[in-house]
KOLDOBA-606101 format. One record per residue (C-alpha): residue number from 1; x, y, z. Coordinates in nm, 4 decimals. Layout:
NUM / X / Y / Z
...
***
This chain:
1 / 0.0000 / 0.0000 / 0.0000
2 / 0.1222 / 0.3491 / -0.0848
3 / 0.0079 / 0.6452 / 0.1229
4 / 0.0538 / 1.0093 / 0.0294
5 / 0.0363 / 1.2358 / 0.3328
6 / -0.0260 / 1.6099 / 0.3325
7 / -0.0627 / 1.8574 / 0.6154
8 / -0.1031 / 2.2319 / 0.6596
9 / -0.2607 / 2.2996 / 0.3228
10 / -0.4070 / 2.6264 / 0.4553
11 / -0.6295 / 2.6796 / 0.1537
12 / -0.3611 / 2.6134 / -0.1108
13 / -0.5828 / 2.3610 / -0.2871
14 / -0.4310 / 2.4036 / -0.6306
15 / -0.0875 / 2.3185 / -0.4936
16 / -0.2269 / 2.0161 / -0.3099
17 / -0.4029 / 1.8909 / -0.6227
18 / -0.0810 / 1.9267 / -0.8208
19 / 0.0913 / 1.7017 / -0.5674
20 / -0.1875 / 1.4425 / -0.5818
21 / -0.1858 / 1.4407 / -0.9620
22 / 0.1912 / 1.3904 / -0.9642
23 / 0.1701 / 1.1001 / -0.7162
24 / -0.1278 / 0.9268 / -0.8724
25 / 0.0002 / 0.5789 / -0.7810
26 / -0.0932 / 0.6332 / -0.4146
27 / -0.3749 / 0.4178 / -0.2770
28 / -0.4704 / 0.6474 / 0.0104
29 / -0.4436 / 1.0219 / 0.0743
30 / -0.4035 / 1.1230 / 0.4391
31 / -0.4533 / 1.4852 / 0.5408
32 / -0.3251 / 1.5531 / 0.8906
33 / -0.4942 / 1.8845 / 0.9555
34 / -0.5120 / 2.2529 / 0.8645
35 / -0.6983 / 2.1906 / 0.5435
36 / -0.8243 / 2.5493 / 0.5676
37 / -0.7415 / 2.8685 / 0.7520
38 / -1.0679 / 2.9232 / 0.9398
39 / -1.2501 / 2.8148 / 0.6248
40 / -1.6178 / 2.7546 / 0.5610
41 / -1.7952 / 2.4210 / 0.5248
42 / -1.8495 / 2.4917 / 0.1546
43 / -1.4806 / 2.5632 / 0.1009
44 / -1.3758 / 2.2462 / 0.2826
45 / -1.6285 / 2.0312 / 0.0974
46 / -1.5202 / 2.1580 / -0.2433
47 / -1.1548 / 2.0980 / -0.1574
48 / -1.2126 / 1.7392 / -0.0435
49 / -1.4200 / 1.6618 / -0.3518
50 / -1.1327 / 1.7847 / -0.5689
51 / -0.8903 / 1.5622 / -0.3785
52 / -1.1210 / 1.2636 / -0.4128
53 / -1.1276 / 1.3101 / -0.7891
54 / -0.7475 / 1.2730 / -0.7892
55 / -0.7278 / 0.9634 / -0.5689
56 / -0.8934 / 0.6425 / -0.4527
57 / -0.9565 / 0.7373 / -0.0904
58 / -0.9085 / 1.0463 / 0.1261
59 / -0.8821 / 1.0312 / 0.5074
60 / -0.8804 / 1.3496 / 0.7152
61 / -0.8277 / 1.4952 / 1.0587
62 / -0.8729 / 1.8668 / 1.1120
63 / -0.6076 / 2.1015 / 1.2466
64 / -0.6081 / 2.3875 / 1.4924
65 / -0.6792 / 2.6358 / 1.2113
66 / -0.9874 / 2.4444 / 1.0932
67 / -1.3151 / 2.5343 / 1.2653
68 / -1.4504 / 2.2392 / 1.4699
69 / -1.7807 / 2.2716 / 1.2802
70 / -1.6017 / 2.1218 / 0.9786
71 / -1.6093 / 1.7822 / 1.1532
72 / -1.9665 / 1.7412 / 1.0321
73 / -1.8551 / 1.8132 / 0.6759
74 / -1.5802 / 1.5509 / 0.6979
75 / -1.8255 / 1.2974 / 0.8414
76 / -2.0756 / 1.3643 / 0.5628
77 / -1.8017 / 1.3131 / 0.3033
78 / -1.6917 / 0.9867 / 0.4646
79 / -1.3354 / 1.1113 / 0.5184
80 / -1.3092 / 1.1655 / 0.8948
81 / -1.0841 / 0.9546 / 1.1159
82 / -1.1137 / 1.1839 / 1.4181
83 / -1.1776 / 0.9733 / 1.7309
84 / -1.2199 / 0.6588 / 1.5227
85 / -1.0391 / 0.4178 / 1.2960
86 / -1.0848 / 0.2545 / 0.9585
87 / -0.9114 / -0.0616 / 0.8359
88 / -0.8177 / -0.0866 / 0.4679
89 / -0.6823 / -0.4277 / 0.3773
90 / -0.4122 / -0.4718 / 0.6444
91 / -0.3717 / -0.1048 / 0.7401
92 / -0.5633 / 0.0639 / 1.0202
93 / -0.5856 / 0.4442 / 1.0208
94 / -0.7013 / 0.6420 / 1.3252
95 / -0.6616 / 1.0037 / 1.4254
96 / -0.7195 / 1.3098 / 1.6407
97 / -0.8218 / 1.6527 / 1.5152
98 / -0.7188 / 1.9844 / 1.6669
99 / -0.4179 / 2.0704 / 1.8801
100 / -0.3303 / 2.1341 / 2.2425
101 / -0.3935 / 2.4880 / 2.3656
102 / -0.1694 / 2.7566 / 2.2160
103 / -0.1003 / 3.1234 / 2.2996
104 / -0.2650 / 3.2128 / 1.9669
105 / -0.6154 / 3.0925 / 2.0636
106 / -0.6740 / 2.9316 / 1.7243
107 / -1.0137 / 2.7855 / 1.6228
108 / -0.9645 / 2.4185 / 1.7205
109 / -0.7744 / 2.3687 / 2.0444
110 / -0.8628 / 2.0958 / 2.2957
111 / -0.7288 / 1.9682 / 2.6307
112 / -0.4678 / 1.6948 / 2.6418
113 / -0.7088 / 1.4584 / 2.8163
114 / -0.9506 / 1.4949 / 2.5231
115 / -0.6695 / 1.4229 / 2.2789
116 / -0.5913 / 1.1096 / 2.4810
117 / -0.9559 / 1.0002 / 2.4842
118 / -0.9964 / 1.0418 / 2.1095
119 / -0.6689 / 0.8655 / 2.0341
120 / -0.7541 / 0.5650 / 2.2499
121 / -1.1029 / 0.5424 / 2.1016
122 / -0.9550 / 0.5316 / 1.7522
123 / -0.6912 / 0.2793 / 1.8538
124 / -0.9587 / 0.0321 / 1.9604
125 / -1.0989 / 0.0356 / 1.6057
126 / -0.7665 / -0.0657 / 1.4465
127 / -0.5999 / -0.2780 / 1.7148
128 / -0.6290 / -0.5966 / 1.5090
129 / -0.4805 / -0.4487 / 1.1894
130 / -0.1334 / -0.5523 / 1.0762
131 / -0.0229 / -0.1915 / 1.0241
132 / -0.1384 / 0.0848 / 1.2600
133 / -0.1180 / 0.4423 / 1.1311
134 / -0.1921 / 0.7170 / 1.3836
135 / -0.2835 / 1.0588 / 1.2410
136 / -0.2872 / 1.3418 / 1.4968
137 / -0.2534 / 1.7005 / 1.3791
138 / -0.0099 / 1.7818 / 1.6590
139 / 0.3272 / 1.6047 / 1.6828
140 / 0.4366 / 1.4279 / 2.0012
141 / 0.6104 / 1.6402 / 2.2648
142 / 0.9905 / 1.6451 / 2.2959
143 / 1.0885 / 1.5187 / 1.9523
144 / 1.2594 / 1.6637 / 1.6468
145 / 0.9138 / 1.7351 / 1.5083
146 / 0.7617 / 1.9742 / 1.7643
147 / 1.0223 / 2.2507 / 1.8019
148 / 0.9187 / 2.6043 / 1.7121
149 / 1.1777 / 2.8456 / 1.5720
150 / 1.2746 / 2.9616 / 1.9239
151 / 1.3687 / 2.6025 / 2.0123
152 / 1.0787 / 2.5305 / 2.2478
153 / 0.8977 / 2.1955 / 2.2289
154 / 0.5225 / 2.2504 / 2.1891
155 / 0.3891 / 1.9098 / 2.0859
156 / 0.1214 / 1.7027 / 2.2549
157 / 0.1968 / 1.5025 / 2.5686
158 / -0.1102 / 1.2869 / 2.5042
159 / 0.0055 / 1.2010 / 2.1519
160 / 0.3433 / 1.1011 / 2.2908
161 / 0.1829 / 0.8881 / 2.5642
162 / -0.0290 / 0.6998 / 2.3087
163 / 0.2791 / 0.6314 / 2.0976
164 / 0.4833 / 0.5112 / 2.3946
165 / 0.2074 / 0.2797 / 2.5153
166 / 0.0664 / 0.1471 / 2.1885
167 / 0.3643 / 0.1724 / 1.9507
168 / 0.1756 / 0.2258 / 1.6232
169 / 0.3879 / 0.1580 / 1.3173
170 / 0.3581 / 0.5080 / 1.1706
171 / 0.2510 / 0.8491 / 1.3008
172 / 0.1597 / 1.1185 / 1.0455
173 / 0.1413 / 1.4724 / 1.1845
174 / 0.1983 / 1.8379 / 1.0964
175 / 0.1192 / 2.1598 / 1.2866
176 / 0.4771 / 2.2790 / 1.3512
177 / 0.5825 / 2.4063 / 1.0105
178 / 0.9510 / 2.4503 / 1.0903
179 / 0.9982 / 2.0949 / 1.2219
180 / 0.9330 / 1.8928 / 0.9098
181 / 1.1092 / 1.5569 / 0.9135
182 / 1.1224 / 1.2072 / 1.0599
183 / 1.1832 / 1.0860 / 1.4152
184 / 1.1196 / 0.7699 / 1.6162
185 / 0.9845 / 0.6729 / 1.9563
186 / 1.0615 / 0.3094 / 2.0238
187 / 0.9735 / 0.1201 / 1.7069
188 / 0.7276 / 0.3876 / 1.5893
189 / 0.8301 / 0.6008 / 1.2917
190 / 0.6901 / 0.9545 / 1.3077
191 / 0.6784 / 1.2055 / 1.0240
192 / 0.5895 / 1.5743 / 1.0296
193 / 0.4710 / 1.6383 / 0.6741
194 / 0.5582 / 2.0078 / 0.6657
195 / 0.3533 / 2.2522 / 0.4606
196 / 0.1613 / 2.1256 / 0.1601
197 / 0.1014 / 2.4943 / 0.0879
198 / 0.4716 / 2.5047 / -0.0060
199 / 0.4653 / 2.1785 / -0.2022
200 / 0.5880 / 1.9596 / 0.0843
201 / 0.4473 / 1.6087 / 0.1345
202 / 0.5326 / 1.2528 / 0.2347
203 / 0.5152 / 0.9124 / 0.0680
204 / 0.4778 / 0.6033 / 0.2838
205 / 0.5039 / 0.2493 / 0.1476
206 / 0.3752 / -0.0418 / 0.3545
207 / 0.5155 / -0.3785 / 0.2574
208 / 0.7525 / -0.6155 / 0.4328
209 / 0.8834 / -0.2972 / 0.5959
210 / 0.7660 / 0.0628 / 0.6348
211 / 0.9414 / 0.3112 / 0.4065
212 / 0.8898 / 0.6853 / 0.4566
213 / 1.0105 / 0.9482 / 0.2104
214 / 0.9832 / 1.3236 / 0.2648
215 / 0.9383 / 1.5125 / -0.0625
216 / 0.8917 / 1.8625 / -0.1953
***
């Protein structure tokens, strides 16, 4: 299975569609949040429908810049993996929308205990899958992937706790634009996709092993 992962699109739908058209061999598109920048339901729906026309399946969690009301739109489109999981062949995808609280008071911020609850609820849906792919918007705390430009770690403690306890095979996140890259916690490979608005994305191949490639 080939997964193409995008995050932090922030309304740059043309750029995202160019990426999806270029990587048309992917089986699944994963969007790990910030589809919009405080966008409307109509905007979000039109964007997802465009993405679906370029791919076989689109799975989404929302980011801190997406209004929580867009969850209903994602549910109606059959793309949401917030607080739940879906198993495709041998791969189980589950996720958590939003981010921990920030000084910026962005549209979709939730407490760490709610992040933990949603993550565990999703895990239960995919626990029997061969491959487990966790999709939070926020990266885990105290990694290479959650450092802002001042050097402070601002990731989620609940995301990290889920990873340490459950050891999913792959974690796909975004949120912290300047910390794009790959890190590990135990046997879990974690990738911050960077900014799709700048043409950045990730390819993940699931086979005998997991191969992650950062592109753009």
